[in-house]
DSSP file (Angstrom, degrees, kcal/mol; ACC not computed):
  #  RESIDUE AA STRUCTURE BP1 BP2  ACC     N-H-->O    O-->H-N    N-H-->O    O-->H-N    TCO  KAPPA ALPHA  PHI   PSI    X-CA   Y-CA   Z-CA
    1    1 A M              0   0    0      0, 0.0     5,-0.0     0, 0.0     2,-0.0   0.000 360.0 360.0 360.0 137.8  135.0  123.4   91.9
    2    2 A K     >  -     0   0    0      1,-0.1     4,-2.1     4,-0.0     5,-0.2  -0.312 360.0-121.2 -67.6 151.9  132.3  124.5   89.6
    3    3 A L  H  > S+     0   0    0      1,-0.2     4,-2.5     2,-0.2     5,-0.2   0.870 111.7  52.8 -63.2 -39.5  129.1  125.8   91.1
    4    4 A E  H  > S+     0   0    0      1,-0.2     4,-2.3     2,-0.2    -1,-0.2   0.892 110.1  48.9 -64.3 -38.7  126.9  123.3   89.4
    5    5 A L  H  > S+     0   0    0      2,-0.2     4,-2.4     1,-0.2    -2,-0.2   0.887 110.3  50.9 -67.9 -39.0  129.0  120.5   90.7
    6    6 A Q  H  X S+     0   0    0     -4,-2.1     4,-2.6     2,-0.2    -2,-0.2   0.915 110.5  49.2 -63.9 -43.3  128.9  121.9   94.2
    7    7 A K  H  X S+     0   0    0     -4,-2.5     4,-2.5     2,-0.2    -2,-0.2   0.928 112.3  47.9 -61.8 -44.7  125.1  122.1   94.1
    8    8 A S  H  X S+     0   0    0     -4,-2.3     4,-2.4     1,-0.2    -1,-0.2   0.908 112.6  48.7 -63.1 -41.8  124.8  118.5   92.9
    9    9 A F  H  X S+     0   0    0     -4,-2.4     4,-2.4     2,-0.2    -1,-0.2   0.902 111.5  49.4 -65.6 -41.2  127.2  117.4   95.6
   10   10 A N  H  X S+     0   0    0     -4,-2.6     4,-2.3     2,-0.2    -2,-0.2   0.910 111.3  49.1 -64.5 -42.3  125.3  119.2   98.3
   11   11 A V  H  X S+     0   0    0     -4,-2.5     4,-2.3     1,-0.2    -2,-0.2   0.922 111.7  49.5 -62.7 -43.5  122.0  117.8   97.1
   12   12 A L  H  X S+     0   0    0     -4,-2.4     4,-2.5     1,-0.2    -2,-0.2   0.911 110.9  49.4 -62.1 -43.2  123.5  114.3   97.1
   13   13 A L  H  X S+     0   0    0     -4,-2.4     4,-2.6     2,-0.2    -1,-0.2   0.883 110.0  51.2 -64.6 -38.6  124.8  114.7  100.6
   14   14 A I  H  X S+     0   0    0     -4,-2.3     4,-2.5     2,-0.2     5,-0.3   0.935 112.1  46.3 -63.6 -46.1  121.5  116.0  101.9
   15   15 A V  H  X S+     0   0    0     -4,-2.3     4,-2.3     1,-0.2    -2,-0.2   0.916 114.7  46.9 -63.9 -43.8  119.7  113.0  100.5
   16   16 A I  H  X S+     0   0    0     -4,-2.5     4,-2.5     2,-0.2     5,-0.2   0.923 113.2  49.0 -64.3 -44.3  122.2  110.5  101.8
   17   17 A A  H  X S+     0   0    0     -4,-2.6     4,-2.4     2,-0.2    -2,-0.2   0.936 114.1  43.9 -63.3 -47.4  122.3  112.1  105.3
   18   18 A L  H  X S+     0   0    0     -4,-2.5     4,-2.4     1,-0.2    -1,-0.2   0.887 114.1  51.3 -66.9 -37.5  118.5  112.2  105.6
   19   19 A G  H  X S+     0   0    0     -4,-2.3     4,-2.4    -5,-0.3    -1,-0.2   0.906 111.1  47.7 -63.9 -41.3  118.2  108.6  104.2
   20   20 A A  H  X S+     0   0    0     -4,-2.5     4,-1.9     2,-0.2    -2,-0.2   0.908 111.7  49.6 -67.1 -41.9  120.8  107.3  106.7
   21   21 A I  H  X S+     0   0    0     -4,-2.4     4,-1.9     1,-0.2     5,-0.2   0.937 113.4  46.4 -62.0 -45.5  119.1  109.0  109.6
   22   22 A Y  H  X S+     0   0    0     -4,-2.4     4,-2.9     1,-0.2    -2,-0.2   0.901 108.4  56.6 -63.3 -40.1  115.7  107.6  108.7
   23   23 A Y  H  < S+     0   0    0     -4,-2.4    -1,-0.2     1,-0.2    -2,-0.2   0.887 113.5  39.4 -59.1 -40.5  117.2  104.2  108.1
   24   24 A F  H  < S+     0   0    0     -4,-1.9    -1,-0.2     1,-0.1    -2,-0.2   0.759 120.8  43.5 -83.5 -24.6  118.6  104.1  111.7
   25   25 A I  H >< S+     0   0    0     -4,-1.9     3,-1.8    -5,-0.2     4,-0.3   0.834  96.2  76.3 -86.6 -34.2  115.6  105.7  113.3
   26   26 A A  G >< S+     0   0    0     -4,-2.9     3,-1.4     1,-0.3    -2,-0.1   0.813  89.1  54.2 -53.8 -43.3  112.7  103.9  111.5
   27   27 A P  G 3  S+     0   0    0      0, 0.0    -1,-0.3     0, 0.0    -2,-0.1   0.739 110.0  49.2 -66.3 -17.7  112.9  100.5  113.4
   28   28 A H  G <  S+     0   0    0     -3,-1.8     2,-0.3    -4,-0.2    -2,-0.2   0.361  98.5  81.0-101.3   5.2  112.6  102.3  116.7
   29   29 A V  S <  S-     0   0    0     -3,-1.4     5,-0.0    -4,-0.3    -4,-0.0  -0.873  77.1-115.6-119.2 145.6  109.6  104.5  115.9
   30   30 A A     >  -     0   0    0     -2,-0.3     4,-1.4     1,-0.1    -2,-0.1  -0.220  38.2 -98.6 -71.8 167.4  105.8  103.7  115.9
   31   31 A G  H  > S+     0   0    0      1,-0.2     4,-1.0     2,-0.2     3,-0.4   0.894 117.8  42.4 -57.5 -52.3  103.8  103.9  112.6
   32   32 A L  H  > S+     0   0    0      1,-0.2     4,-1.4     2,-0.2    -1,-0.2   0.837 111.6  56.0 -69.7 -31.3  102.2  107.3  112.9
   33   33 A L  H  > S+     0   0    0      1,-0.2     4,-2.2     2,-0.2    -1,-0.2   0.797  98.6  62.8 -69.8 -27.7  105.4  108.9  114.1
   34   34 A K  H  X S+     0   0    0     -4,-1.4     4,-2.5    -3,-0.4    -1,-0.2   0.891 101.7  51.0 -61.9 -39.5  107.2  107.6  111.0
   35   35 A I  H  X S+     0   0    0     -4,-1.0     4,-2.4     2,-0.2    -1,-0.2   0.908 109.6  49.7 -65.0 -41.4  104.9  109.8  108.9
   36   36 A A  H  X S+     0   0    0     -4,-1.4     4,-2.4     1,-0.2    -2,-0.2   0.893 111.0  49.7 -64.1 -39.0  105.7  112.8  111.0
   37   37 A I  H  X S+     0   0    0     -4,-2.2     4,-2.6     2,-0.2    -2,-0.2   0.902 109.8  50.9 -66.7 -40.9  109.4  112.1  110.7
   38   38 A I  H  X S+     0   0    0     -4,-2.5     4,-2.2     2,-0.2    -2,-0.2   0.925 111.4  47.7 -62.1 -44.1  109.2  111.7  106.9
   39   39 A V  H  X S+     0   0    0     -4,-2.4     4,-2.2     2,-0.2    -2,-0.2   0.912 111.8  50.6 -63.1 -42.3  107.3  115.1  106.7
   40   40 A L  H  X S+     0   0    0     -4,-2.4     4,-2.5     1,-0.2    -2,-0.2   0.910 110.3  49.5 -61.4 -42.8  109.9  116.7  108.9
   41   41 A F  H  X S+     0   0    0     -4,-2.6     4,-2.7     2,-0.2    -1,-0.2   0.867 109.0  52.4 -65.5 -36.3  112.7  115.3  106.7
   42   42 A I  H  X S+     0   0    0     -4,-2.2     4,-2.6     2,-0.2    -1,-0.2   0.913 110.4  48.1 -64.8 -41.7  111.0  116.6  103.6
   43   43 A V  H  X S+     0   0    0     -4,-2.2     4,-2.4     2,-0.2    -2,-0.2   0.921 112.8  48.3 -64.0 -43.7  110.8  120.1  105.2
   44   44 A I  H  X S+     0   0    0     -4,-2.5     4,-2.6     1,-0.2    -2,-0.2   0.921 112.6  48.8 -62.1 -43.9  114.4  120.0  106.2
   45   45 A A  H  X S+     0   0    0     -4,-2.7     4,-2.7     2,-0.2    -2,-0.2   0.916 111.6  48.6 -63.8 -43.5  115.5  118.8  102.7
   46   46 A L  H  X S+     0   0    0     -4,-2.6     4,-2.3     2,-0.2    -1,-0.2   0.900 112.5  48.5 -64.2 -40.3  113.4  121.6  101.0
   47   47 A Y  H  X S+     0   0    0     -4,-2.4     4,-1.9     2,-0.2    -2,-0.2   0.924 112.7  48.2 -64.6 -43.5  114.9  124.2  103.3
   48   48 A S  H  X S+     0   0    0     -4,-2.6     4,-1.8     1,-0.2    -2,-0.2   0.918 113.0  47.8 -63.4 -43.4  118.4  123.0  102.7
   49   49 A L  H  X S+     0   0    0     -4,-2.7     4,-2.3     1,-0.2     5,-0.2   0.878 109.0  54.0 -65.5 -37.2  117.8  122.9   98.9
   50   50 A S  H  X S+     0   0    0     -4,-2.3     4,-2.4     1,-0.2    -1,-0.2   0.876 107.6  50.4 -66.4 -35.0  116.4  126.4   99.0
   51   51 A T  H  X S+     0   0    0     -4,-1.9     4,-1.9     2,-0.2    -1,-0.2   0.864 109.2  52.5 -69.4 -34.0  119.5  127.7  100.8
   52   52 A I  H  X S+     0   0    0     -4,-1.8     4,-1.0     2,-0.2    -2,-0.2   0.947 115.3  39.4 -64.3 -47.6  121.7  126.1   98.2
   53   53 A F  H  X S+     0   0    0     -4,-2.3     4,-1.3     1,-0.2    -2,-0.2   0.838 113.4  55.4 -73.5 -32.4  119.8  127.7   95.3
   54   54 A K  H  X S+     0   0    0     -4,-2.4     4,-1.7    -5,-0.2    -1,-0.2   0.891 102.0  57.8 -64.5 -39.0  119.4  131.0   97.1
   55   55 A R  H  X S+     0   0    0     -4,-1.9     4,-0.9     1,-0.2    -1,-0.2   0.842 102.7  55.0 -60.2 -34.7  123.2  131.2   97.6
   56   56 A E  H  < S+     0   0    0     -4,-1.0     3,-0.4     1,-0.2    -1,-0.2   0.904 109.1  45.5 -66.3 -41.1  123.6  131.0   93.8
   57   57 A Y  H  < S+     0   0    0     -4,-1.3    -1,-0.2     1,-0.2    -2,-0.2   0.759 106.0  60.4 -76.9 -24.3  121.4  134.0   93.1
   58   58 A D  H  <        0   0    0     -4,-1.7    -1,-0.2     1,-0.2    -2,-0.2   0.784 360.0 360.0 -71.5 -26.3  122.9  136.1   95.9
   59   59 A E     <        0   0    0     -4,-0.9    -1,-0.2    -3,-0.4    -2,-0.2   0.481 360.0 360.0 -76.9 360.0  126.4  135.9   94.2
């Protein structure tokens, strides 16, 4: 599989996974905690994306 396709697939999987987790958690969480969860998910997504792009430059 080409590297660009792998990166795109990994990004798509990260977005789907975090969206699904949020979808199932959101109804059970209070308002202010939802904002904290969104911020946490953004940090996780950015870290995951940075590892994907870092892996490309290491090779």
